[in-house]
C-alpha positions as CSV (number, residue, x, y, z in Angstrom):
1,M,0.0,0.0,0.0
2,K,1.2,3.5,-0.8
3,I,0.7,6.0,2.1
4,A,1.2,9.8,1.8
5,L,1.5,11.7,5.1
6,I,1.2,15.4,4.7
7,W,2.4,18.1,7.2
8,P,0.7,21.2,5.9
9,H,2.1,24.7,5.4
10,G,1.5,27.1,8.2
11,F,3.7,25.5,10.9
12,D,7.1,27.2,11.6
13,P,9.6,24.4,11.0
14,N,12.0,26.1,13.5
15,Y,9.6,25.4,16.4
16,I,7.2,22.7,15.5
17,L,8.4,19.3,14.2
18,P,6.2,16.7,12.5
19,L,6.8,14.1,15.3
20,P,3.3,12.6,15.0
21,I,4.2,11.5,11.4
22,G,7.4,9.8,12.6
23,Y,5.4,8.0,15.3
24,L,2.9,6.8,12.7
25,I,5.6,5.5,10.4
26,S,7.5,3.7,13.1
27,N,4.3,1.9,14.1
28,L,3.3,0.6,10.7
29,K,2.5,-3.2,11.0
30,N,3.3,-3.9,7.3
31,K,6.9,-2.9,6.7
32,N,6.3,-3.4,2.9
33,D,4.1,-0.3,2.8
34,Q,5.6,2.6,0.8
35,V,5.4,5.8,2.9
36,K,6.0,9.3,1.5
37,V,6.1,12.3,3.8
38,I,5.4,15.7,2.2
39,D,6.5,18.4,4.7
40,C,4.9,21.5,3.2
41,A,6.1,23.7,6.0
42,L,9.8,22.7,5.5
43,D,9.6,22.8,1.7
44,D,7.4,26.0,1.7
45,L,4.6,24.3,-0.4
46,K,1.1,25.5,-0.5
47,G,-1.8,23.0,-1.0
48,N,-2.7,24.6,-4.4
49,S,0.9,24.8,-5.8
50,R,2.0,22.9,-8.9
51,E,4.8,21.3,-7.0
52,F,2.5,19.9,-4.3
53,K,0.1,18.5,-6.9
54,K,3.0,16.9,-8.8
55,R,4.3,15.2,-5.7
56,I,0.8,13.8,-4.9
57,F,0.0,12.7,-8.4
58,D,3.4,11.2,-9.1
59,F,3.3,9.1,-6.0
60,K,-0.4,8.0,-6.5
61,P,-1.1,7.1,-2.8
62,D,-3.8,4.7,-1.7
63,V,-4.2,6.5,1.6
64,V,-3.5,10.1,2.5
65,G,-3.1,11.4,6.1
66,I,-3.0,15.1,6.9
67,S,-2.2,16.8,10.2
68,C,-4.5,19.6,11.0
69,W,-4.4,22.2,13.7
70,S,-6.7,25.2,14.0
71,I,-3.9,27.5,12.8
72,N,-3.7,25.8,9.4
73,Y,-7.3,24.6,8.9
74,Q,-7.8,26.7,5.7
75,E,-4.5,25.2,4.2
76,V,-5.7,21.7,5.1
77,C,-9.0,22.4,3.3
78,Q,-7.0,23.4,0.2
79,I,-4.9,20.2,0.4
80,L,-8.1,18.2,0.6
81,K,-9.5,19.9,-2.5
82,T,-6.3,19.0,-4.4
């Protein structure tokens, strides 16, 4: 299975790390799953950018997980539309 885990834009990568994504990856039961982490905060990607769309569509995930906090709710909505 291909799993995409997305850390949305809106977090300051100097202060907030995507530790929950690391915890999820380390607890996968099936080690044959392909996991791709897209850290939009670190890579300065917006949910409606061409680069973000390219990364998602090139990987073709079966499952997508997105972290959401109230500070980046609008950005997460844009990612979901994509």
